[in-house]
Backbone as CSV, one residue per row, in Angstrom:
resi,resn,N_x,N_y,N_z,CA_x,CA_y,CA_z,C_x,C_y,C_z
1,MET,-16.339,-9.751,-50.999,-15.792,-10.684,-50.053,-14.362,-10.301,-49.755
2,ILE,-13.992,-10.357,-48.509,-12.654,-9.993,-48.070,-11.729,-11.185,-48.262
3,SER,-10.614,-10.923,-48.859,-9.638,-11.983,-49.047,-8.812,-12.137,-47.791
4,LEU,-8.775,-13.338,-47.241,-8.003,-13.577,-46.053,-6.505,-13.624,-46.324
5,ASN,-6.138,-13.721,-47.567,-4.719,-13.733,-47.910,-4.061,-12.395,-47.653
6,ARG,-4.832,-11.314,-47.663,-4.274,-9.997,-47.430,-3.918,-9.764,-45.972
7,PHE,-4.568,-10.449,-45.055,-4.316,-10.290,-43.631,-3.574,-11.476,-43.072
8,ARG,-2.616,-11.168,-42.276,-1.927,-12.266,-41.595,-2.764,-12.624,-40.350
9,PHE,-2.667,-13.839,-39.972,-3.446,-14.321,-38.825,-3.021,-13.568,-37.563
10,ASN,-1.726,-13.302,-37.387,-1.239,-12.597,-36.199,-1.760,-11.195,-36.134
11,ASP,-1.929,-10.529,-37.278,-2.477,-9.164,-37.302,-3.916,-9.147,-36.801
12,ILE,-4.678,-10.155,-37.188,-6.063,-10.237,-36.744,-6.127,-10.509,-35.219
13,ILE,-5.296,-11.399,-34.745,-5.264,-11.695,-33.302,-4.825,-10.460,-32.522
14,ASP,-3.811,-9.741,-33.014,-3.375,-8.527,-32.335,-4.460,-7.481,-32.298
15,PHE,-5.213,-7.341,-33.355,-6.304,-6.360,-33.385,-7.326,-6.677,-32.303
16,TYR,-7.772,-7.906,-32.237,-8.785,-8.278,-31.238,-8.246,-8.246,-29.804
17,TYR,-6.983,-8.601,-29.632,-6.376,-8.519,-28.303,-6.344,-7.075,-27.831
18,ASN,-5.922,-6.165,-28.706,-5.885,-4.746,-28.329,-7.288,-4.207,-28.072
19,LEU,-8.263,-4.654,-28.768,-9.654,-4.241,-28.559,-10.134,-4.690,-27.186
20,ILE,-9.880,-5.932,-26.851,-10.289,-6.456,-25.533,-9.491,-5.768,-24.427
21,PHE,-8.181,-5.557,-24.614,-7.369,-4.889,-23.607,-7.874,-3.469,-23.362
22,PHE,-8.319,-2.787,-24.391,-8.818,-1.435,-24.233,-10.078,-1.455,-23.376
23,TRP,-10.957,-2.397,-23.546,-12.174,-2.500,-22.742,-11.866,-2.803,-21.290
24,ARG,-10.904,-3.660,-21.066,-10.578,-4.076,-19.702,-9.720,-3.043,-18.984
25,ASN,-9.180,-2.096,-19.667,-8.273,-1.134,-19.051,-9.023,0.149,-18.641
26,THR,-10.288,0.022,-18.298,-11.023,1.211,-17.873,-10.792,1.416,-16.391
27,LYS,-10.727,2.665,-15.987,-10.489,3.014,-14.582,-11.836,3.179,-13.873
28,PRO,-11.911,2.735,-12.616,-13.171,2.900,-11.864,-13.387,4.371,-11.532
29,ILE,-14.642,4.755,-11.430,-14.968,6.115,-11.025,-14.812,6.207,-9.500
30,VAL,-13.913,7.110,-9.104,-13.636,7.266,-7.669,-14.248,8.552,-7.182
31,LYS,-15.021,8.447,-6.112,-15.664,9.614,-5.514,-15.057,9.805,-4.125
32,LYS,-14.219,10.821,-3.994,-13.575,11.113,-2.715,-14.558,11.935,-1.866
33,ILE,-14.596,11.641,-0.564,-15.526,12.360,0.290,-14.802,13.354,1.195
34,GLY,-13.498,13.463,1.089,-12.764,14.482,1.819,-12.455,14.141,3.267
35,VAL,-12.342,12.856,3.589,-12.025,12.423,4.956,-10.806,11.535,4.892
36,THR,-9.854,11.766,5.769,-8.700,10.894,5.836,-9.087,9.584,6.499
37,CYS,-8.384,8.533,6.156,-8.705,7.205,6.661,-8.497,7.169,8.179
38,PRO,-9.490,6.727,8.951,-9.333,6.679,10.408,-8.440,5.545,10.875
39,LYS,-8.188,4.559,9.999,-7.373,3.426,10.444,-5.884,3.664,10.200
40,CYS,-5.521,4.046,8.961,-4.083,4.244,8.648,-3.659,5.697,8.746
41,GLY,-4.561,6.638,8.524,-4.233,8.041,8.607,-3.526,8.593,7.391
42,LYS,-3.207,7.754,6.399,-2.486,8.199,5.188,-3.390,8.325,3.988
43,GLY,-4.297,7.406,3.808,-5.173,7.396,2.636,-6.404,8.251,2.859
44,GLU,-7.204,8.318,1.781,-8.482,9.041,1.871,-9.614,8.013,1.774
45,VAL,-10.711,8.361,2.379,-11.896,7.507,2.292,-12.620,7.822,0.984
46,ILE,-12.891,6.781,0.213,-13.559,6.946,-1.080,-14.839,6.097,-1.106
47,GLU,-15.768,6.515,-1.922,-17.018,5.798,-2.073,-16.866,4.779,-3.199
48,LYS,-17.236,3.544,-2.914,-17.165,2.492,-3.915,-18.527,1.792,-3.995
49,LYS,-18.653,0.869,-4.948,-19.880,0.118,-5.087,-19.556,-1.369,-5.017
50,SER,-20.420,-2.106,-4.347,-20.226,-3.578,-4.237,-20.721,-4.245,-5.491
51,LYS,-20.596,-5.550,-5.498,-21.084,-6.331,-6.659,-22.583,-6.165,-6.846
52,ARG,-23.267,-5.971,-5.751,-24.738,-5.798,-5.829,-25.151,-4.338,-5.905
53,ASN,-24.204,-3.488,-6.313,-24.452,-2.056,-6.559,-24.840,-1.300,-5.297
54,ARG,-24.340,-1.750,-4.168,-24.566,-1.092,-2.897,-23.377,-0.227,-2.533
55,LYS,-23.579,0.997,-2.069,-22.489,1.892,-1.750,-21.807,1.467,-0.438
56,PHE,-20.453,1.548,-0.443,-19.698,1.404,0.775,-18.490,2.323,0.700
57,TYR,-17.855,2.516,1.849,-16.747,3.456,1.918,-15.499,2.701,2.389
58,GLY,-14.399,2.929,1.633,-13.172,2.241,1.954,-11.974,3.152,1.756
59,CYS,-10.824,2.705,2.217,-9.580,3.467,2.115,-9.038,3.400,0.678
60,SER,-8.427,4.501,0.228,-7.872,4.538,-1.131,-6.600,3.686,-1.212
61,ARG,-5.993,3.330,-0.088,-4.815,2.488,-0.086,-5.231,1.044,0.200
62,TYR,-6.221,0.515,-0.489,-6.905,-0.719,-0.145,-6.005,-1.922,0.133
63,PRO,-5.070,-2.301,-0.704,-4.351,-3.524,-0.323,-3.556,-3.370,0.985
64,ASP,-3.086,-2.156,1.278,-2.301,-1.943,2.468,-3.205,-1.698,3.699
65,CYS,-4.297,-1.029,3.487,-5.234,-0.670,4.582,-6.591,-1.288,4.270
66,ASP,-7.172,-1.979,5.255,-8.416,-2.689,5.015,-9.618,-2.017,5.687
67,PHE,-9.593,-0.699,5.837,-10.727,0.016,6.413,-11.914,-0.042,5.455
68,VAL,-13.095,-0.341,5.981,-14.326,-0.377,5.217,-15.520,-0.084,6.124
69,SER,-16.499,0.634,5.569,-17.703,0.997,6.340,-18.878,1.100,5.413
70,TRP,-20.033,0.660,5.882,-21.264,0.806,5.069,-21.801,2.235,5.177
71,ASP,-21.525,2.896,6.313,-21.999,4.263,6.540,-20.886,5.258,6.252
72,GLN,-21.220,6.443,5.818,-20.232,7.456,5.435,-19.555,8.025,6.683
73,PRO,-18.229,7.892,6.808,-17.532,8.473,7.954,-17.426,10.000,7.784
74,ILE,-17.387,10.697,8.898,-17.182,12.141,8.870,-15.828,12.449,9.518
75,SER,-15.371,13.667,9.349,-13.997,13.978,9.743,-13.793,14.136,11.259
76,ARG,-14.851,14.214,12.042,-14.705,14.325,13.484,-14.614,12.943,14.132
77,ASN,-13.923,12.905,15.273,-13.863,11.675,16.065,-14.802,11.808,17.264
78,CYS,-15.158,10.707,17.860,-16.015,10.709,19.022,-15.272,11.350,20.199
79,PRO,-15.891,12.296,20.899,-15.207,12.925,22.035,-15.021,11.970,23.228
80,ASN,-15.831,10.908,23.333,-15.738,10.016,24.471,-14.609,8.971,24.304
81,ASP,-14.616,8.280,23.171,-13.636,7.189,23.023,-12.695,7.330,21.852
82,GLY,-12.865,8.360,20.996,-11.896,8.618,19.916,-12.162,7.851,18.642
83,HIS,-13.191,7.030,18.551,-13.493,6.318,17.330,-14.085,7.296,16.301
84,PHE,-14.044,6.890,15.015,-14.594,7.722,13.965,-16.119,7.754,14.031
85,LEU,-16.692,8.861,13.620,-18.139,9.006,13.595,-18.636,8.798,12.176
86,VAL,-19.858,8.281,12.049,-20.451,8.041,10.737,-21.760,8.796,10.621
87,GLN,-22.117,9.063,9.382,-23.373,9.768,9.078,-24.376,8.708,8.626
88,LYS,-25.394,8.502,9.401,-26.413,7.489,9.038,-27.240,7.970,7.874
89,LYS,-27.740,7.027,7.091,-28.525,7.379,5.906,-29.896,7.776,6.254
């Protein structure tokens, strides 16, 4: 049996806090597709997953730029109106 007198309460709390912090500090897997953002022109378009595990494409500068697309954009623009082109699934 472990004696609780050997451990201080704060040490136990610190141990579990650090354990939880380590789990929450994981970085998301980012898959770059090699296309600059058509909206801001500064960021790159990256592949992300929604809550329902569906793929979507958004700008890497997300809080500043709100570009998002369900279809994968390609690096060419439309010759008629200049909008970005997408690759259908």
